[in-house]
MIPA-782464 format. One record per residue: residue number from 1; chain; z, y, x of N, C-alpha, C in turn. Coordinates in nm, 3 decimals, padded with zeros to 5 digits. Each point is the difference from the previous one (the first is absolute). Layout:
% MIPA-782464
ATOM/NUM/A/Z/Y/X/Z/Y/X/Z/Y/X .
...
% end
This chain:
% MIPA-782464
ATOM/1/A/02.025/-00.595/-02.163/-00.087/00.018/-00.113/-00.112/-00.103/00.009 .
ATOM/2/A/-00.025/-00.070/-00.108/-00.109/-00.096/00.002/-00.102/00.038/-00.106 .
ATOM/3/A/-00.122/-00.029/00.032/-00.109/00.027/-00.093/-00.053/-00.134/-00.048 .
ATOM/4/A/-00.007/-00.014/-00.128/-00.050/-00.125/-00.057/-00.139/00.024/-00.055 .
ATOM/5/A/-00.094/-00.074/00.052/-00.136/00.007/-00.050/-00.020/-00.113/-00.099 .
ATOM/6/A/-00.051/00.032/-00.113/-00.018/-00.101/-00.104/-00.136/00.015/-00.063 .
ATOM/7/A/-00.062/-00.112/-00.031/-00.128/00.007/-00.071/00.021/00.045/-00.144 .
ATOM/8/A/00.124/-00.008/-00.047/00.029/00.044/-00.136/00.005/00.152/-00.009 .
ATOM/9/A/00.053/00.065/00.102/00.003/00.145/00.007/00.057/00.066/-00.124 .
ATOM/10/A/-00.038/00.122/-00.020/00.044/00.078/-00.115/-00.116/00.012/-00.098 .
ATOM/11/A/-00.028/-00.104/-00.070/-00.111/00.001/-00.095/00.045/00.061/-00.131 .
ATOM/12/A/-00.085/00.083/-00.054/00.031/00.064/-00.128/-00.047/-00.090/-00.114 .
ATOM/13/A/00.039/00.038/-00.119/-00.045/-00.073/-00.119/-00.152/00.010/-00.013 .
ATOM/14/A/-00.056/00.114/00.040/-00.146/00.016/-00.003/-00.069/-00.098/00.093 .
ATOM/15/A/00.058/-00.019/00.120/-00.055/-00.099/00.093/00.000/-00.138/-00.063 .
ATOM/16/A/00.109/-00.032/-00.066/00.015/-00.132/-00.063/-00.107/-00.019/-00.108 .
ATOM/17/A/-00.027/00.104/-00.078/-00.101/-00.009/-00.106/-00.139/-00.022/00.060 .
ATOM/18/A/-00.030/00.069/00.109/-00.131/-00.017/00.064/-00.015/-00.142/00.050 .
ATOM/19/A/00.103/-00.051/00.065/-00.004/-00.138/00.051/-00.017/-00.098/-00.115 .
ATOM/20/A/00.074/00.021/-00.108/-00.011/-00.089/-00.116/-00.141/00.003/-00.059 .
ATOM/21/A/-00.059/00.118/-00.008/-00.136/00.011/-00.055/-00.101/-00.070/00.090 .
ATOM/22/A/00.013/00.021/00.129/-00.091/-00.067/00.094/00.017/-00.151/-00.007 .
ATOM/23/A/00.124/-00.046/-00.003/00.025/-00.144/-00.007/-00.059/-00.060/-00.127 .
ATOM/24/A/00.001/00.076/-00.109/-00.053/-00.050/-00.127/-00.151/-00.019/00.004 .
ATOM/25/A/-00.069/00.076/00.084/-00.147/-00.012/00.007/-00.046/-00.055/00.134 .
ATOM/26/A/00.090/-00.059/00.075/-00.036/-00.048/00.133/-00.118/-00.098/00.001 .
ATOM/27/A/-00.008/-00.096/-00.092/-00.117/-00.089/00.002/-00.132/00.078/-00.013 .
ATOM/28/A/00.000/00.101/-00.084/-00.120/00.082/-00.016/-00.030/00.079/00.128 .
ATOM/29/A/00.104/00.042/00.072/-00.021/00.071/00.125/-00.067/-00.089/00.104 .
ATOM/30/A/00.035/-00.128/00.001/-00.065/-00.093/00.093/-00.146/-00.021/-00.039 .
ATOM/31/A/-00.029/00.001/-00.128/-00.140/-00.011/-00.045/-00.078/00.123/00.043 .
ATOM/32/A/00.060/00.118/-00.017/-00.065/00.124/00.046/-00.025/-00.008/00.150 .
ATOM/33/A/00.096/-00.052/00.075/-00.017/-00.015/00.144/-00.122/-00.086/00.031 .
ATOM/34/A/-00.012/-00.115/-00.066/-00.113/-00.089/00.027/-00.132/00.062/-00.041 .
ATOM/35/A/-00.001/00.073/-00.111/-00.123/00.067/-00.044/-00.042/00.105/00.102 .
ATOM/36/A/00.096/00.079/00.050/-00.036/00.103/00.098/-00.044/-00.063/00.131 .
ATOM/37/A/00.063/-00.110/00.039/-00.041/-00.071/00.121/-00.146/-00.041/-00.011 .
ATOM/38/A/-00.035/-00.068/-00.109/-00.137/-00.048/-00.014/-00.099/00.115/-00.021 .
ATOM/39/A/00.042/00.106/-00.068/-00.088/00.116/-00.017/-00.032/00.061/00.136 .
ATOM/40/A/00.100/00.012/00.085/-00.023/00.056/00.133/-00.093/-00.089/00.081 .
ATOM/41/A/00.023/-00.131/-00.003/-00.085/-00.092/00.076/-00.144/00.002/-00.051 .
ATOM/42/A/-00.017/-00.008/-00.131/-00.135/-00.003/-00.058/-00.073/00.131/00.028 .
ATOM/43/A/00.067/00.113/-00.022/-00.066/00.128/00.023/-00.027/00.024/00.149 .
ATOM/44/A/00.090/-00.046/00.087/-00.025/00.010/00.143/-00.122/-00.084/00.038 .
ATOM/45/A/-00.005/-00.121/-00.050/-00.114/-00.089/00.029/-00.131/00.063/-00.047 .
ATOM/46/A/00.000/00.050/-00.122/-00.121/00.062/-00.053/-00.037/00.125/00.081 .
ATOM/47/A/00.100/00.080/00.034/-00.025/00.119/00.080/-00.061/-00.033/00.135 .
ATOM/48/A/00.049/-00.105/00.063/-00.058/-00.042/00.128/-00.144/-00.045/-00.017 .
ATOM/49/A/-00.030/-00.064/-00.113/-00.136/-00.047/-00.026/-00.099/00.115/-00.017 .
ATOM/50/A/00.048/00.113/-00.052/-00.090/00.114/-00.023/00.006/00.104/00.111 .
ATOM/51/A/00.068/-00.033/00.110/-00.005/00.087/00.117/00.124/00.082/00.030 .
ATOM/52/A/00.104/-00.012/-00.080/00.125/00.069/00.033/00.070/-00.077/00.111 .
ATOM/53/A/00.095/00.063/00.065/00.073/-00.067/00.108/00.149/-00.005/-00.032 .
ATOM/54/A/00.066/-00.102/00.050/00.145/-00.015/-00.016/00.067/00.106/00.087 .
ATOM/55/A/00.091/00.077/-00.058/00.067/00.109/00.072/00.106/-00.051/00.096 .
ATOM/56/A/00.067/-00.110/-00.032/00.106/-00.054/00.084/-00.066/-00.075/00.117 .
ATOM/57/A/00.020/00.048/00.124/-00.069/-00.063/00.113/00.040/-00.146/00.023 .
ATOM/58/A/00.125/-00.035/-00.026/00.041/-00.140/00.016/-00.067/-00.089/-00.103 .
ATOM/59/A/-00.003/00.045/-00.125/-00.065/-00.080/-00.104/-00.151/-00.002/00.020 .
ATOM/60/A/-00.056/00.110/00.048/-00.144/00.003/00.027/-00.036/-00.109/00.103 .
ATOM/61/A/00.080/-00.009/00.106/-00.024/-00.102/00.102/00.017/-00.140/-00.059 .
ATOM/62/A/00.104/-00.020/-00.079/00.024/-00.131/-00.061/-00.112/-00.038/-00.096 .
ATOM/63/A/-00.048/00.096/-00.078/-00.108/-00.028/-00.095/-00.130/-00.029/00.075 .
ATOM/64/A/-00.025/00.073/00.108/-00.120/-00.028/00.081/00.006/-00.141/00.059 .
ATOM/65/A/00.121/-00.044/00.037/00.015/-00.132/00.062/00.001/-00.114/-00.101 .
ATOM/66/A/00.067/00.019/-00.114/00.021/-00.112/-00.093/-00.056/00.025/-00.139 .
ATOM/67/A/-00.052/00.117/-00.025/-00.052/00.031/-00.133/00.110/00.053/-00.090 .
ATOM/68/A/-00.036/00.022/-00.125/00.092/00.060/-00.096/00.122/-00.089/-00.026 .
ATOM/69/A/-00.013/-00.129/00.032/00.114/-00.091/-00.017/00.118/00.044/00.087 .
ATOM/70/A/-00.028/00.070/00.110/00.108/00.051/00.085/00.085/00.101/-00.076 .
ATOM/71/A/-00.065/00.089/-00.073/00.073/00.099/-00.080/00.082/-00.069/-00.108 .
ATOM/72/A/-00.062/-00.093/-00.069/00.071/-00.074/-00.104/00.119/-00.076/00.058 .
ATOM/73/A/-00.020/-00.065/00.114/00.108/-00.075/00.063/00.117/00.087/00.040 .
ATOM/74/A/-00.028/00.116/00.058/00.107/00.091/00.039/00.077/00.047/-00.123 .
ATOM/75/A/-00.072/00.035/-00.105/00.066/00.048/-00.122/00.084/-00.111/-00.063 .
ATOM/76/A/-00.050/-00.122/-00.002/00.078/-00.110/-00.056/00.124/-00.028/00.084 .
ATOM/77/A/-00.012/00.012/00.132/00.116/-00.016/00.087/00.104/00.108/-00.030 .
ATOM/78/A/-00.045/00.121/-00.022/00.092/00.108/-00.036/00.071/-00.031/-00.132 .
ATOM/79/A/-00.073/-00.056/-00.095/00.063/-00.037/-00.128/00.105/-00.108/00.022 .
ATOM/80/A/-00.030/-00.099/00.084/00.098/-00.106/00.029/00.127/00.061/00.061 .
ATOM/81/A/-00.017/00.091/00.095/00.116/00.066/00.059/00.074/00.080/-00.108 .
ATOM/82/A/-00.074/00.068/-00.086/00.061/00.075/-00.109/00.081/-00.088/-00.093 .
ATOM/83/A/-00.052/-00.118/-00.030/00.074/-00.094/-00.086/00.129/-00.042/00.071 .
ATOM/84/A/-00.009/-00.025/00.130/00.121/-00.034/00.076/00.104/00.110/-00.004 .
ATOM/85/A/-00.046/00.123/00.017/00.092/00.114/-00.008/00.060/00.008/-00.140 .
ATOM/86/A/-00.085/-00.016/-00.101/00.047/00.007/-00.139/00.108/-00.104/-00.027 .
ATOM/87/A/-00.020/-00.120/00.049/00.096/-00.108/-00.024/00.133/00.025/00.070 .
ATOM/88/A/-00.001/00.082/00.104/00.124/00.028/00.073/00.079/00.116/-00.061 .
ATOM/89/A/-00.057/00.065/-00.100/00.065/00.117/-00.061/00.051/-00.032/-00.140 .
ATOM/90/A/00.087/00.085/-00.049/00.044/-00.013/-00.139/-00.106/00.063/-00.090 .
ATOM/91/A/00.038/00.039/-00.119/-00.098/00.052/-00.096/-00.071/00.126/00.050 .
ATOM/92/A/00.058/00.069/00.098/-00.067/00.118/00.055/-00.128/-00.037/00.074 .
ATOM/93/A/-00.016/-00.126/00.029/-00.122/-00.047/00.066/-00.123/00.011/-00.086 .
ATOM/94/A/00.017/00.037/-00.126/-00.115/00.019/-00.088/-00.091/00.112/00.050 .
ATOM/95/A/00.048/00.081/00.094/-00.086/00.105/00.056/-00.102/-00.056/00.099 .
ATOM/96/A/00.019/-00.122/00.047/-00.089/-00.057/00.100/-00.146/-00.001/-00.046 .
ATOM/97/A/-00.032/-00.052/-00.118/-00.142/00.002/-00.038/-00.057/00.141/-00.014 .
ATOM/98/A/00.083/00.095/-00.039/-00.048/00.139/-00.008/-00.032/00.051/00.140 .
ATOM/99/A/00.089/-00.026/00.094/-00.020/00.046/00.137/-00.124/-00.059/00.065 .
ATOM/100/A/-00.034/-00.122/-00.039/-00.122/-00.061/00.054/-00.124/00.044/-00.077 .
ATOM/101/A/00.012/00.017/-00.130/-00.117/00.032/-00.083/-00.049/00.143/00.020 .
ATOM/102/A/00.089/00.095/00.019/-00.042/00.140/00.006/-00.100/00.029/00.112 .
ATOM/103/A/00.023/-00.045/00.124/-00.101/00.028/00.103/-00.134/-00.068/-00.029 .
ATOM/104/A/00.005/-00.120/-00.059/-00.125/-00.070/-00.032/-00.071/00.066/-00.117 .
ATOM/105/A/00.076/00.053/-00.093/-00.061/00.076/-00.110/-00.068/00.125/00.055 .
ATOM/106/A/00.066/00.067/00.094/-00.061/00.117/00.063/-00.127/-00.039/00.075 .
ATOM/107/A/00.005/-00.110/00.075/-00.118/-00.045/00.074/-00.114/-00.037/-00.094 .
ATOM/108/A/00.030/-00.069/-00.108/-00.104/-00.038/-00.096/-00.059/00.124/-00.066 .
ATOM/109/A/00.085/00.098/-00.029/-00.049/00.125/-00.061/-00.092/00.074/00.097 .
ATOM/110/A/00.041/00.009/00.126/-00.084/00.065/00.101/-00.133/-00.074/00.012 .
ATOM/111/A/00.005/-00.133/00.003/-00.124/-00.078/00.008/-00.090/00.030/-00.119 .
ATOM/112/A/00.057/00.004/-00.119/-00.079/00.026/-00.120/-00.063/00.139/00.005 .
ATOM/113/A/00.077/00.099/00.045/-00.053/00.136/00.011/-00.112/00.005/00.103 .
ATOM/114/A/00.020/-00.063/00.115/-00.104/-00.001/00.103/-00.126/-00.071/-00.048 .
ATOM/115/A/00.019/-00.111/-00.070/-00.117/-00.071/-00.054/-00.071/00.085/-00.104 .
ATOM/116/A/00.075/00.066/-00.085/-00.060/00.088/-00.100/-00.076/00.115/00.065 .
ATOM/117/A/00.059/00.058/00.105/-00.066/00.110/00.070/-00.125/-00.048/00.072 .
ATOM/118/A/00.003/-00.121/00.053/-00.118/-00.050/00.074/-00.117/-00.025/-00.093 .
ATOM/119/A/00.028/-00.030/-00.127/-00.109/-00.024/-00.095/-00.054/00.130/-00.059 .
ATOM/120/A/00.080/00.106/00.003/-00.045/00.125/-00.060/-00.078/00.086/00.098 .
ATOM/121/A/-00.005/-00.041/00.126/-00.074/00.079/00.100/-00.147/-00.023/-00.007 .
% end
């Protein structure tokens, strides 16, 4: 008995529609990724200026050593790796910008909430 593993798998018609929809808006997804990247960097920078601290200990150390450019550099490097991954995939790779943007959107949202809370105190 042999087991064949395939990246094609047993995809349903619904899966195909989702992939097609994502592929149709992929350029916009990359724009959303870049907007969330810069929102996170700008809000992190501003938060540090008003006394908040970076929660990630590795990034905190990097920012202390090299400034906010360290955060921007790491994020841009991640985008470059993401582009490489995207280029190695078929149309299903349209999920790459979503996978990168969601954590940064969450981080930017947390930063905005913390900044808002710090001003209301």
